[in-house]
C-alpha positions as YAML, in Angstrom:
chain: A
units: angstrom
residues:
- id: 1
  name: MET
  ca: [-0.05, 0.33, 0.01]
- id: 2
  name: ASN
  ca: [1.28, 3.15, -0.79]
- id: 3
  name: LYS
  ca: [1.48, 6.42, 0.88]
- id: 4
  name: GLN
  ca: [-1.56, 8.11, -1.18]
- id: 5
  name: GLN
  ca: [-3.29, 4.66, -0.69]
- id: 6
  name: ILE
  ca: [-2.97, 5.36, 3.16]
- id: 7
  name: ASP
  ca: [-4.08, 8.82, 2.92]
- id: 8
  name: ASN
  ca: [-7.13, 8.14, 1.16]
- id: 9
  name: SER
  ca: [-7.90, 5.53, 3.37]
- id: 10
  name: THR
  ca: [-7.24, 7.63, 6.88]
- id: 11
  name: ALA
  ca: [-9.02, 10.76, 5.37]
- id: 12
  name: PRO
  ca: [-12.82, 9.47, 6.23]
- id: 13
  name: LEU
  ca: [-11.14, 7.95, 9.75]
- id: 14
  name: LEU
  ca: [-10.45, 11.81, 10.44]
- id: 15
  name: THR
  ca: [-13.57, 13.12, 8.92]
- id: 16
  name: HIS
  ca: [-16.07, 10.91, 11.10]
- id: 17
  name: LEU
  ca: [-13.61, 11.53, 14.48]
- id: 18
  name: ILE
  ca: [-13.70, 15.69, 13.92]
- id: 19
  name: GLU
  ca: [-17.38, 15.19, 13.37]
- id: 20
  name: LEU
  ca: [-17.78, 13.14, 16.50]
- id: 21
  name: ARG
  ca: [-15.57, 15.63, 18.40]
- id: 22
  name: THR
  ca: [-17.76, 18.45, 17.21]
- id: 23
  name: ARG
  ca: [-21.37, 16.24, 18.72]
- id: 24
  name: LEU
  ca: [-19.85, 16.11, 21.78]
- id: 25
  name: LEU
  ca: [-18.60, 19.82, 22.02]
- id: 26
  name: TYR
  ca: [-21.93, 20.58, 21.00]
- id: 27
  name: CYS
  ca: [-23.47, 18.01, 23.79]
- id: 28
  name: LEU
  ca: [-21.29, 19.75, 26.59]
- id: 29
  name: ALA
  ca: [-22.05, 22.82, 25.54]
- id: 30
  name: PHE
  ca: [-25.61, 22.67, 25.73]
- id: 31
  name: PHE
  ca: [-25.31, 20.13, 28.95]
- id: 32
  name: ILE
  ca: [-23.15, 23.36, 30.64]
- id: 33
  name: ALA
  ca: [-25.48, 25.86, 29.31]
- id: 34
  name: MET
  ca: [-28.81, 23.69, 30.73]
- id: 35
  name: PHE
  ca: [-26.86, 23.12, 34.22]
- id: 36
  name: ALA
  ca: [-26.21, 26.97, 34.83]
- id: 37
  name: LEU
  ca: [-29.81, 27.63, 33.62]
- id: 38
  name: GLY
  ca: [-30.96, 24.54, 36.30]
- id: 39
  name: TYR
  ca: [-28.52, 25.95, 39.37]
- id: 40
  name: TYR
  ca: [-30.32, 29.52, 38.65]
- id: 41
  name: PHE
  ca: [-33.56, 27.64, 38.79]
- id: 42
  name: SER
  ca: [-32.62, 24.99, 41.85]
- id: 43
  name: ALA
  ca: [-35.09, 27.00, 44.23]
- id: 44
  name: ASP
  ca: [-38.00, 26.70, 42.14]
- id: 45
  name: ILE
  ca: [-37.01, 22.99, 40.97]
- id: 46
  name: TYR
  ca: [-36.51, 21.91, 44.21]
- id: 47
  name: ASN
  ca: [-40.29, 23.76, 44.99]
- id: 48
  name: PHE
  ca: [-41.76, 21.72, 41.87]
- id: 49
  name: LEU
  ca: [-40.31, 18.22, 43.65]
- id: 50
  name: GLN
  ca: [-41.41, 18.98, 47.06]
- id: 51
  name: GLN
  ca: [-45.01, 18.75, 45.89]
- id: 52
  name: PRO
  ca: [-45.91, 15.10, 46.48]
- id: 53
  name: LEU
  ca: [-44.58, 15.94, 50.12]
- id: 54
  name: LEU
  ca: [-46.54, 19.40, 50.37]
- id: 55
  name: GLU
  ca: [-49.50, 17.11, 49.59]
- id: 56
  name: GLN
  ca: [-49.60, 15.03, 52.18]
- id: 57
  name: PHE
  ca: [-48.59, 17.61, 54.48]
- id: 58
  name: GLY
  ca: [-51.51, 19.45, 53.89]
- id: 59
  name: PRO
  ca: [-52.63, 22.94, 53.30]
- id: 60
  name: GLY
  ca: [-51.51, 25.34, 54.85]
- id: 61
  name: SER
  ca: [-48.94, 22.93, 56.81]
- id: 62
  name: GLN
  ca: [-46.22, 24.54, 58.91]
- id: 63
  name: ARG
  ca: [-44.20, 21.64, 58.74]
- id: 64
  name: ARG
  ca: [-40.43, 22.28, 57.05]
- id: 65
  name: MET
  ca: [-37.23, 20.85, 55.93]
- id: 66
  name: ILE
  ca: [-33.88, 20.96, 57.21]
- id: 67
  name: TYR
  ca: [-30.44, 20.67, 56.46]
- id: 68
  name: THR
  ca: [-27.90, 19.82, 59.11]
- id: 69
  name: GLY
  ca: [-24.40, 21.04, 57.24]
- id: 70
  name: LEU
  ca: [-23.20, 24.45, 56.41]
- id: 71
  name: GLN
  ca: [-22.52, 23.21, 52.73]
- id: 72
  name: GLU
  ca: [-25.35, 20.78, 52.32]
- id: 73
  name: ALA
  ca: [-28.21, 23.07, 50.38]
- id: 74
  name: PHE
  ca: [-25.24, 24.67, 47.86]
- id: 75
  name: LEU
  ca: [-24.32, 20.46, 47.60]
- id: 76
  name: THR
  ca: [-27.94, 20.01, 47.43]
- id: 77
  name: TYR
  ca: [-28.85, 22.26, 44.56]
- id: 78
  name: LEU
  ca: [-25.73, 21.72, 42.50]
- id: 79
  name: LYS
  ca: [-26.72, 18.09, 42.26]
- id: 80
  name: LEU
  ca: [-30.05, 18.99, 41.12]
- id: 81
  name: ALA
  ca: [-28.78, 21.61, 38.51]
- id: 82
  name: PHE
  ca: [-26.73, 18.34, 37.10]
- id: 83
  name: PHE
  ca: [-30.06, 15.94, 37.71]
- id: 84
  name: THR
  ca: [-31.66, 19.09, 35.56]
- id: 85
  name: ALA
  ca: [-28.98, 19.34, 33.04]
- id: 86
  name: LEU
  ca: [-28.81, 15.67, 32.46]
- id: 87
  name: PHE
  ca: [-32.98, 15.23, 32.21]
- id: 88
  name: PHE
  ca: [-32.73, 17.99, 29.46]
- id: 89
  name: SER
  ca: [-29.67, 17.12, 27.88]
- id: 90
  name: ILE
  ca: [-30.56, 13.23, 26.93]
- id: 91
  name: PRO
  ca: [-32.99, 14.32, 24.04]
- id: 92
  name: LEU
  ca: [-30.37, 16.04, 22.22]
- id: 93
  name: ILE
  ca: [-27.31, 13.26, 22.68]
- id: 94
  name: LEU
  ca: [-30.28, 10.72, 21.47]
- id: 95
  name: ILE
  ca: [-30.45, 12.91, 18.33]
- id: 96
  name: GLN
  ca: [-26.83, 13.73, 17.94]
- id: 97
  name: ILE
  ca: [-25.98, 9.68, 17.88]
- id: 98
  name: TRP
  ca: [-28.34, 9.08, 15.64]
- id: 99
  name: ARG
  ca: [-27.35, 11.94, 13.24]
- id: 100
  name: PHE
  ca: [-23.44, 10.43, 13.66]
- id: 101
  name: LEU
  ca: [-24.64, 6.68, 12.77]
- id: 102
  name: ALA
  ca: [-27.19, 7.39, 10.41]
- id: 103
  name: PRO
  ca: [-25.35, 7.86, 7.00]
- id: 104
  name: GLY
  ca: [-23.28, 5.03, 7.75]
- id: 105
  name: MET
  ca: [-26.86, 2.80, 8.13]
- id: 106
  name: TYR
  ca: [-28.39, 1.43, 4.56]
- id: 107
  name: GLU
  ca: [-31.85, 2.58, 3.95]
- id: 108
  name: GLN
  ca: [-33.65, -0.10, 5.63]
- id: 109
  name: GLU
  ca: [-31.83, 0.30, 9.03]
- id: 110
  name: ARG
  ca: [-32.64, 4.26, 9.30]
- id: 111
  name: LYS
  ca: [-36.24, 2.98, 8.90]
- id: 112
  name: SER
  ca: [-36.31, 0.44, 11.61]
- id: 113
  name: PHE
  ca: [-33.86, 1.96, 13.92]
- id: 114
  name: MET
  ca: [-35.49, 5.64, 13.99]
- id: 115
  name: PRO
  ca: [-38.81, 4.55, 16.61]
- id: 116
  name: LEU
  ca: [-36.40, 3.41, 18.75]
- id: 117
  name: PHE
  ca: [-34.52, 6.69, 19.19]
- id: 118
  name: LEU
  ca: [-38.20, 8.45, 19.15]
- id: 119
  name: MET
  ca: [-39.19, 5.92, 21.71]
- id: 120
  name: THR
  ca: [-35.88, 6.02, 24.25]
- id: 121
  name: PRO
  ca: [-36.93, 9.91, 25.43]
- id: 122
  name: VAL
  ca: [-40.66, 9.32, 25.76]
- id: 123
  name: LEU
  ca: [-40.52, 5.84, 27.35]
- id: 124
  name: PHE
  ca: [-37.94, 7.77, 30.15]
- id: 125
  name: ILE
  ca: [-40.46, 11.16, 30.66]
- id: 126
  name: ALA
  ca: [-43.42, 8.50, 30.87]
- id: 127
  name: GLY
  ca: [-41.46, 6.34, 33.39]
- id: 128
  name: ALA
  ca: [-40.59, 9.69, 35.45]
- id: 129
  name: ALA
  ca: [-44.02, 10.89, 35.25]
- id: 130
  name: LEU
  ca: [-45.22, 7.47, 37.24]
- id: 131
  name: ALA
  ca: [-43.05, 7.94, 39.71]
- id: 132
  name: PHE
  ca: [-44.03, 11.33, 40.42]
- id: 133
  name: TYR
  ca: [-47.56, 11.71, 39.68]
- id: 134
  name: LEU
  ca: [-48.29, 8.49, 41.15]
- id: 135
  name: VAL
  ca: [-45.64, 6.46, 42.82]
- id: 136
  name: MET
  ca: [-44.06, 9.15, 45.40]
- id: 137
  name: PRO
  ca: [-47.95, 10.61, 46.87]
- id: 138
  name: MET
  ca: [-48.36, 6.20, 47.74]
- id: 139
  name: ALA
  ca: [-44.85, 6.43, 49.24]
- id: 140
  name: TRP
  ca: [-44.92, 9.60, 50.79]
- id: 141
  name: GLN
  ca: [-48.09, 8.68, 52.48]
- id: 142
  name: PHE
  ca: [-46.82, 5.11, 53.33]
- id: 143
  name: PHE
  ca: [-44.25, 6.77, 55.01]
- id: 144
  name: MET
  ca: [-45.88, 9.15, 56.69]
- id: 145
  name: SER
  ca: [-48.18, 6.98, 58.67]
- id: 146
  name: PHE
  ca: [-45.26, 5.82, 61.34]
- id: 147
  name: GLU
  ca: [-45.61, 9.32, 62.36]
- id: 148
  name: THR
  ca: [-47.39, 9.60, 66.16]
- id: 149
  name: ASN
  ca: [-49.17, 12.16, 68.43]
- id: 150
  name: GLY
  ca: [-47.65, 13.22, 71.43]
- id: 151
  name: ALA
  ca: [-49.17, 12.38, 74.70]
- id: 152
  name: ALA
  ca: [-48.84, 12.75, 78.27]
- id: 153
  name: ASP
  ca: [-45.74, 10.03, 78.26]
- id: 154
  name: VAL
  ca: [-45.34, 9.79, 74.95]
- id: 155
  name: ILE
  ca: [-43.08, 12.16, 72.59]
- id: 156
  name: ARG
  ca: [-44.60, 12.91, 69.06]
- id: 157
  name: VAL
  ca: [-42.73, 11.54, 66.44]
- id: 158
  name: GLU
  ca: [-42.91, 13.81, 63.19]
- id: 159
  name: LEU
  ca: [-40.98, 13.82, 60.04]
- id: 160
  name: GLU
  ca: [-38.27, 17.11, 59.77]
- id: 161
  name: ALA
  ca: [-37.19, 15.87, 55.73]
- id: 162
  name: LYS
  ca: [-33.70, 16.78, 54.79]
- id: 163
  name: VAL
  ca: [-33.28, 18.39, 51.78]
- id: 164
  name: SER
  ca: [-30.32, 16.24, 50.32]
- id: 165
  name: GLU
  ca: [-31.85, 12.77, 51.51]
- id: 166
  name: TYR
  ca: [-35.19, 13.92, 50.03]
- id: 167
  name: LEU
  ca: [-33.63, 14.99, 46.58]
- id: 168
  name: SER
  ca: [-31.41, 12.02, 46.40]
- id: 169
  name: LEU
  ca: [-34.61, 9.77, 46.82]
- id: 170
  name: VAL
  ca: [-36.83, 11.88, 44.32]
- id: 171
  name: ILE
  ca: [-33.54, 11.14, 41.78]
- id: 172
  name: LYS
  ca: [-33.49, 7.40, 42.03]
- id: 173
  name: LEU
  ca: [-37.16, 7.21, 41.62]
- id: 174
  name: ILE
  ca: [-37.01, 8.91, 38.61]
- id: 175
  name: LEU
  ca: [-34.32, 7.64, 37.51]
- id: 176
  name: ALA
  ca: [-34.82, 3.78, 38.18]
- id: 177
  name: PHE
  ca: [-38.78, 4.57, 36.88]
- id: 178
  name: GLY
  ca: [-37.22, 6.02, 33.79]
- id: 179
  name: LEU
  ca: [-34.54, 3.78, 33.02]
- id: 180
  name: SER
  ca: [-36.44, 0.39, 33.77]
- id: 181
  name: PHE
  ca: [-39.09, 1.76, 30.67]
- id: 182
  name: GLU
  ca: [-36.44, 1.30, 28.34]
- id: 183
  name: LEU
  ca: [-36.60, -2.08, 28.42]
- id: 184
  name: PRO
  ca: [-38.50, -2.37, 25.36]
- id: 185
  name: VAL
  ca: [-35.87, -0.74, 22.93]
- id: 186
  name: LEU
  ca: [-32.98, -2.63, 25.07]
- id: 187
  name: LEU
  ca: [-34.88, -6.02, 23.98]
- id: 188
  name: LEU
  ca: [-35.86, -4.43, 20.49]
- id: 189
  name: VAL
  ca: [-32.02, -3.82, 19.92]
- id: 190
  name: LEU
  ca: [-31.20, -7.09, 20.83]
- id: 191
  name: ALA
  ca: [-33.40, -8.31, 18.86]
- id: 192
  name: LYS
  ca: [-32.39, -6.69, 15.66]
- id: 193
  name: ALA
  ca: [-28.67, -7.80, 16.48]
- id: 194
  name: GLY
  ca: [-29.64, -11.18, 16.54]
- id: 195
  name: LEU
  ca: [-29.52, -11.90, 20.15]
- id: 196
  name: VAL
  ca: [-32.78, -12.68, 21.20]
- id: 197
  name: THR
  ca: [-35.50, -13.76, 19.68]
- id: 198
  name: SER
  ca: [-39.44, -13.84, 20.77]
- id: 199
  name: GLN
  ca: [-39.65, -17.15, 21.27]
- id: 200
  name: THR
  ca: [-36.59, -16.85, 23.55]
- id: 201
  name: LEU
  ca: [-38.43, -14.08, 25.71]
- id: 202
  name: LYS
  ca: [-41.21, -16.33, 25.68]
- id: 203
  name: HIS
  ca: [-39.31, -19.10, 27.00]
- id: 204
  name: TYR
  ca: [-37.87, -17.21, 29.89]
- id: 205
  name: ARG
  ca: [-41.34, -14.76, 31.14]
- id: 206
  name: ARG
  ca: [-41.36, -16.36, 34.46]
- id: 207
  name: HIS
  ca: [-37.73, -16.23, 35.00]
- id: 208
  name: ALA
  ca: [-38.11, -12.32, 33.58]
- id: 209
  name: ILE
  ca: [-40.66, -11.51, 36.27]
- id: 210
  name: VAL
  ca: [-39.05, -13.08, 38.98]
- id: 211
  name: MET
  ca: [-36.12, -10.61, 37.93]
- id: 212
  name: ILE
  ca: [-38.33, -7.92, 37.52]
- id: 213
  name: PHE
  ca: [-39.67, -7.69, 41.18]
- id: 214
  name: LEU
  ca: [-36.19, -8.41, 42.62]
- id: 215
  name: VAL
  ca: [-34.60, -5.65, 40.55]
- id: 216
  name: ALA
  ca: [-37.56, -3.72, 41.38]
- id: 217
  name: ALA
  ca: [-37.18, -4.42, 45.43]
- id: 218
  name: PHE
  ca: [-33.40, -3.71, 45.22]
- id: 219
  name: ILE
  ca: [-33.64, 0.04, 43.80]
- id: 220
  name: THR
  ca: [-36.79, 1.39, 45.36]
- id: 221
  name: PRO
  ca: [-37.54, 1.95, 48.85]
- id: 222
  name: PRO
  ca: [-37.96, -0.43, 50.95]
- id: 223
  name: ASP
  ca: [-41.79, -0.11, 50.54]
- id: 224
  name: LEU
  ca: [-43.98, -2.63, 48.82]
- id: 225
  name: ILE
  ca: [-46.19, 0.17, 47.50]
- id: 226
  name: SER
  ca: [-43.21, 1.55, 45.06]
- id: 227
  name: GLN
  ca: [-41.86, -2.49, 44.43]
- id: 228
  name: VAL
  ca: [-45.16, -3.13, 42.87]
- id: 229
  name: ALA
  ca: [-45.55, 0.28, 41.44]
- id: 230
  name: LEU
  ca: [-42.68, -0.26, 39.77]
- id: 231
  name: GLY
  ca: [-42.80, -4.24, 39.06]
- id: 232
  name: THR
  ca: [-46.07, -4.10, 37.68]
- id: 233
  name: PRO
  ca: [-45.78, -1.83, 34.51]
- id: 234
  name: ILE
  ca: [-42.20, -3.40, 33.50]
- id: 235
  name: MET
  ca: [-43.59, -6.82, 33.37]
- id: 236
  name: LEU
  ca: [-46.52, -5.49, 30.83]
- id: 237
  name: LEU
  ca: [-43.63, -3.55, 29.09]
- id: 238
  name: TYR
  ca: [-42.17, -6.94, 29.02]
- id: 239
  name: GLU
  ca: [-45.41, -8.42, 27.09]
- id: 240
  name: ALA
  ca: [-45.29, -5.66, 24.75]
- id: 241
  name: SER
  ca: [-41.58, -6.19, 23.79]
- id: 242
  name: ILE
  ca: [-42.51, -9.91, 23.14]
- id: 243
  name: TYR
  ca: [-45.07, -8.56, 20.69]
- id: 244
  name: LEU
  ca: [-43.02, -5.75, 19.35]
- id: 245
  name: VAL
  ca: [-39.98, -8.75, 18.52]
- id: 246
  name: SER
  ca: [-42.77, -10.94, 17.43]
- id: 247
  name: LEU
  ca: [-43.92, -7.96, 14.63]
- id: 248
  name: THR
  ca: [-39.99, -7.40, 14.06]
- id: 249
  name: GLN
  ca: [-38.99, -10.95, 13.13]
- id: 250
  name: LYS
  ca: [-42.03, -11.06, 10.98]
- id: 251
  name: ARG
  ca: [-41.08, -7.90, 8.92]
- id: 252
  name: ALA
  ca: [-37.74, -9.14, 8.40]
- id: 253
  name: ALA
  ca: [-38.84, -12.82, 7.08]
- id: 254
  name: LYS
  ca: [-41.16, -10.88, 4.87]
- id: 255
  name: ASN
  ca: [-38.84, -8.63, 3.67]
- id: 256
  name: GLU
  ca: [-36.17, -11.42, 2.97]
- id: 257
  name: ALA
  ca: [-38.91, -13.16, 0.79]
- id: 258
  name: ALA
  ca: [-39.61, -10.63, -0.74]
- id: 259
  name: ALA
  ca: [-35.38, -9.86, -1.77]
- id: 260
  name: ILE
  ca: [-35.25, -12.95, -3.61]
...
């Protein structure tokens, strides 16, 4: 291979690397901008995340949240800004990944993978919404049921949540539900790669159900409500994945038959 051939072979690689660097820098700049914006509105965002707990306290409540370290509130707002930036940057990152990979795909591959990229942020937001609007109110109600009223010979037991612990729990639930709802996307990608089939998913359905509820018990707070609320929709998504994988297989078989 002469020098000209080497230069011709490395030129496309350098072009792709430059394009990748440009897209990564674009995503990083957007993330930094969203981080700054998230920190500026961190108090408002935190107030929004407090709503499920505020509803449990009731209207006109004089309850409070506390922090016990001088730096705790500041670090909590930094963590909240990072989470906000990541939440809003994920769709852009997925778009940039798609735009980077799409030119190297065949037309049929682009058509088959496009719905997966569109489903990813939608499913994540759906899982996060389920956690915030359904699971958290029920979980907070369960945890607050352990409060006791004081009496002459009994000390009153009352919740005074720490700002950092509350935010960590909220982020954990949102991420757990959001990422778990990506199960159909993961299984469809594995199916397109030829690693799983609908028959395989059906055969291991019982094992999958057990694993789903074990994972739900591990990544959610130690209450039955959160575990069932996460495990049940994931089990339904697993069943939906079997149908989608089966549909994908039938479509692929039809395309192969038409090509012959």
